[in-house]
C-alpha positions as a Markdown table, in Angstrom:
| # | Residue | x | y | z |
|---|---|---|---|---|
| 1 | Unk | 10.6 | -33.3 | 59.9 |
| 2 | Unk | 13.4 | -31.2 | 61.6 |
| 3 | Unk | 13.8 | -31.0 | 65.5 |
| 4 | Unk | 12.7 | -27.3 | 65.3 |
| 5 | Unk | 9.5 | -28.4 | 63.2 |
| 6 | Unk | 8.6 | -31.1 | 65.8 |
| 7 | Unk | 9.4 | -28.7 | 69.0 |
| 8 | Unk | 7.1 | -26.0 | 67.5 |
| 9 | Unk | 4.2 | -28.8 | 67.0 |
| 10 | Unk | 4.5 | -30.0 | 70.4 |
| 11 | Unk | 4.5 | -26.3 | 71.8 |
| 12 | Unk | 1.5 | -25.7 | 69.6 |
| 13 | Unk | -0.3 | -28.8 | 71.3 |
| 14 | Unk | 0.9 | -27.7 | 74.8 |
| 15 | Unk | -0.8 | -24.4 | 74.3 |
| 16 | Unk | -4.2 | -26.1 | 73.9 |
| 17 | Unk | -3.5 | -29.0 | 76.4 |
| 18 | Unk | -6.2 | -29.2 | 79.1 |
| 19 | Unk | -4.6 | -31.8 | 81.4 |
| 20 | Unk | -1.9 | -30.1 | 83.4 |
| 21 | Unk | -0.5 | -31.2 | 86.7 |
| 22 | Unk | 1.1 | -28.8 | 89.3 |
| 23 | Unk | 4.6 | -30.2 | 90.4 |
| 24 | Unk | 7.5 | -28.9 | 92.6 |
| 25 | Unk | 9.3 | -28.1 | 89.3 |
| 26 | Unk | 6.4 | -26.2 | 87.7 |
| 27 | Unk | 3.1 | -27.1 | 85.9 |
| 28 | Unk | 3.7 | -29.8 | 83.3 |
| 29 | Unk | 1.4 | -31.6 | 80.6 |
| 30 | Unk | 2.1 | -34.6 | 78.5 |
| 31 | Unk | 1.7 | -34.2 | 74.7 |
| 32 | Unk | 1.6 | -37.4 | 72.3 |
| 33 | Unk | 3.1 | -36.3 | 68.8 |
| 34 | Unk | 5.1 | -38.0 | 66.4 |
| 35 | Unk | 5.1 | -41.7 | 68.0 |
| 36 | Unk | 6.6 | -39.8 | 71.3 |
| 37 | Unk | 4.8 | -38.7 | 74.5 |
| 38 | Unk | 6.5 | -35.3 | 75.3 |
| 39 | Unk | 6.7 | -33.8 | 78.3 |
| 40 | Unk | 6.3 | -29.8 | 78.4 |
| 41 | Unk | 7.1 | -27.7 | 81.7 |
| 42 | Unk | 6.6 | -24.4 | 82.9 |
| 43 | Unk | 9.2 | -22.9 | 85.5 |
| 44 | Unk | 8.3 | -23.0 | 89.2 |
| 45 | Unk | 9.7 | -19.8 | 89.8 |
| 46 | Unk | 6.9 | -17.9 | 87.6 |
| 47 | Unk | 9.3 | -16.5 | 85.0 |
| 48 | Unk | 11.0 | -17.8 | 82.1 |
| 49 | Unk | 10.0 | -19.8 | 78.9 |
| 50 | Unk | 8.4 | -23.3 | 78.8 |
| 51 | Unk | 10.6 | -26.3 | 78.0 |
| 52 | Unk | 10.2 | -29.7 | 76.7 |
| 53 | Unk | 11.9 | -31.6 | 79.3 |
| 54 | Unk | 11.9 | -35.1 | 77.9 |
| 55 | Unk | 10.0 | -37.5 | 75.7 |
| 56 | Unk | 9.4 | -41.2 | 76.1 |
| 57 | Unk | 8.6 | -43.8 | 73.4 |
| 58 | Unk | 9.1 | -47.4 | 72.1 |
| 59 | Unk | 13.0 | -47.1 | 72.5 |
| 60 | Unk | 12.6 | -45.6 | 76.0 |
| 61 | Unk | 12.7 | -42.2 | 77.7 |
| 62 | Unk | 15.1 | -39.3 | 77.0 |
| 63 | Unk | 15.9 | -36.3 | 78.9 |
| 64 | Unk | 15.6 | -33.0 | 76.8 |
| 65 | Unk | 15.9 | -29.4 | 77.4 |
| 66 | Unk | 14.4 | -27.6 | 74.4 |
| 67 | Unk | 13.2 | -23.9 | 75.2 |
| 68 | Unk | 10.1 | -22.5 | 73.7 |
| 69 | Unk | 10.0 | -18.9 | 72.4 |
| 70 | Unk | 8.6 | -16.1 | 74.6 |
| 71 | Unk | 5.5 | -16.1 | 72.2 |
| 72 | Unk | 5.0 | -19.7 | 72.4 |
| 73 | Unk | 5.2 | -19.7 | 76.1 |
| 74 | Unk | 2.3 | -17.2 | 76.4 |
| 75 | Unk | -0.3 | -19.8 | 75.0 |
| 76 | Unk | 1.4 | -22.6 | 77.2 |
| 77 | Unk | 0.8 | -20.3 | 80.3 |
| 78 | Unk | -2.8 | -19.4 | 79.2 |
| 79 | Unk | -3.7 | -23.4 | 78.7 |
| 80 | Unk | -1.9 | -24.2 | 82.1 |
| 81 | Unk | -3.7 | -21.6 | 84.2 |
| 82 | Unk | -6.8 | -22.3 | 82.4 |
| 83 | Unk | -6.6 | -26.0 | 83.4 |
| 84 | Unk | -5.3 | -25.6 | 87.1 |
| 85 | Unk | -7.4 | -22.9 | 88.3 |
| 86 | Unk | -10.7 | -23.4 | 89.9 |
| 87 | Unk | -13.8 | -23.0 | 87.9 |
| 88 | Unk | -14.8 | -19.5 | 87.0 |
| 89 | Unk | -17.2 | -17.8 | 89.2 |
| 90 | Unk | -20.3 | -17.2 | 87.1 |
| 91 | Unk | -19.8 | -13.1 | 88.0 |
| 92 | Unk | -16.6 | -13.5 | 86.5 |
| 93 | Unk | -17.6 | -13.6 | 82.8 |
| 94 | Unk | -15.8 | -11.8 | 80.1 |
| 95 | Unk | -18.3 | -9.0 | 79.9 |
| 96 | Unk | -17.3 | -7.9 | 83.7 |
| 97 | Unk | -13.7 | -8.7 | 83.7 |
| 98 | Unk | -10.9 | -6.7 | 82.5 |
| 99 | Unk | -9.0 | -7.6 | 79.6 |
| 100 | Unk | -5.2 | -7.1 | 79.3 |
| 101 | Unk | -3.0 | -7.0 | 76.2 |
| 102 | Unk | 0.8 | -7.3 | 76.1 |
| 103 | Unk | 2.6 | -6.0 | 73.3 |
| 104 | Unk | 6.4 | -5.9 | 72.4 |
| 105 | Unk | 8.5 | -3.4 | 70.1 |
| 106 | Unk | 9.8 | -4.9 | 67.1 |
| 107 | Unk | 12.9 | -3.0 | 66.4 |
| 108 | Unk | 13.3 | -4.8 | 63.0 |
| 109 | Unk | 10.0 | -3.9 | 61.5 |
| 110 | Unk | 9.2 | -0.7 | 63.8 |
| 111 | Unk | 6.1 | -1.8 | 65.0 |
| 112 | Unk | 4.2 | -3.1 | 68.1 |
| 113 | Unk | 3.5 | -6.6 | 67.9 |
| 114 | Unk | 0.8 | -8.6 | 70.0 |
| 115 | Unk | 2.4 | -10.9 | 72.7 |
| 116 | Unk | -0.9 | -12.0 | 74.1 |
| 117 | Unk | -4.4 | -11.3 | 75.7 |
| 118 | Unk | -5.2 | -11.9 | 79.3 |
| 119 | Unk | -8.8 | -12.0 | 80.5 |
| 120 | Unk | -11.0 | -13.4 | 83.6 |
| 121 | Unk | -10.1 | -13.4 | 87.3 |
| 122 | Unk | -6.7 | -14.4 | 86.7 |
| 123 | Unk | -6.0 | -11.9 | 83.8 |
| 124 | Unk | -3.7 | -9.6 | 85.7 |
| 125 | Unk | -1.6 | -12.5 | 87.0 |
| 126 | Unk | -1.2 | -14.2 | 83.6 |
| 127 | Unk | -0.3 | -10.9 | 82.2 |
| 128 | Unk | 2.4 | -10.4 | 84.9 |
| 129 | Unk | 3.8 | -13.5 | 84.3 |
| 130 | Unk | 3.9 | -12.9 | 80.6 |
| 131 | Unk | 5.8 | -9.6 | 81.4 |
| 132 | Unk | 8.3 | -11.2 | 83.8 |
| 133 | Unk | 8.9 | -13.7 | 81.1 |
| 134 | Unk | 9.7 | -11.3 | 78.4 |
| 135 | Unk | 11.7 | -9.3 | 80.6 |
| 136 | Unk | 13.8 | -12.5 | 81.8 |
| 137 | Unk | 14.5 | -12.8 | 78.2 |
| 138 | Unk | 15.1 | -9.3 | 77.4 |
| 139 | Unk | 12.9 | -9.5 | 74.4 |
| 140 | Unk | 12.3 | -5.6 | 73.8 |
| 141 | Unk | 10.4 | -2.6 | 74.9 |
| 142 | Unk | 7.0 | -3.7 | 76.4 |
| 143 | Unk | 3.8 | -2.3 | 77.0 |
| 144 | Unk | 0.7 | -3.4 | 78.7 |
| 145 | Unk | -2.9 | -2.5 | 78.4 |
| 146 | Unk | -6.1 | -3.0 | 80.4 |
| 147 | Unk | -9.3 | -2.7 | 78.7 |
| 148 | Unk | -7.7 | -0.3 | 76.3 |
| 149 | Unk | -6.0 | 2.0 | 78.6 |
| 150 | Unk | -2.0 | 2.1 | 79.0 |
| 151 | Unk | -1.0 | 0.5 | 82.0 |
| 152 | Unk | 2.7 | 1.0 | 81.4 |
| 153 | Unk | 5.2 | 1.4 | 78.3 |
| 154 | Unk | 8.7 | 1.4 | 77.7 |
| 155 | Unk | 10.5 | 3.7 | 75.6 |
| 156 | Unk | 11.7 | 1.9 | 72.5 |
| 157 | Unk | 14.2 | 4.4 | 71.9 |
| 158 | Unk | 15.9 | 4.1 | 75.2 |
| 159 | Unk | 15.2 | 0.5 | 76.3 |
| 160 | Unk | 18.5 | -1.5 | 77.1 |
| 161 | Unk | 20.6 | 1.6 | 77.3 |
| 162 | Unk | 22.6 | 2.2 | 80.6 |
| 163 | Unk | 24.2 | 5.4 | 82.0 |
| 164 | Unk | 27.7 | 3.7 | 82.5 |
């Protein structure tokens, strides 16, 4: 298994993790995989990608800095927010809360690809975090929907162009 395969497996497990801790460095979780305990962390400042910051095993601890992709980060953010937020109010059911859907323009295939769906009381907060992460990495033109209605959309034809 290659390093990128290991990282992808760890990030996939982090997107399913239910045990998260809030720290001054950002939310973090520990994942057991391939004989190691991996530490995955989200940035404290609310934008950027998730990272594998270390692993611990029989031979000792190792400091790492392996970034996730923005797509992997979206699932990890959802898991962390779900684990760290207070229990949902019964009146905040999916039937009554808005659904936010983020898409990114794939210039190669010339299609809008889904980057995440955010629901519940913190749906807008989670969507805003995902937008900030995508913008920080300049992954391309974005658009956001709330209950199927367009909230904002970048123009793929002019995204990234400047008037210098």
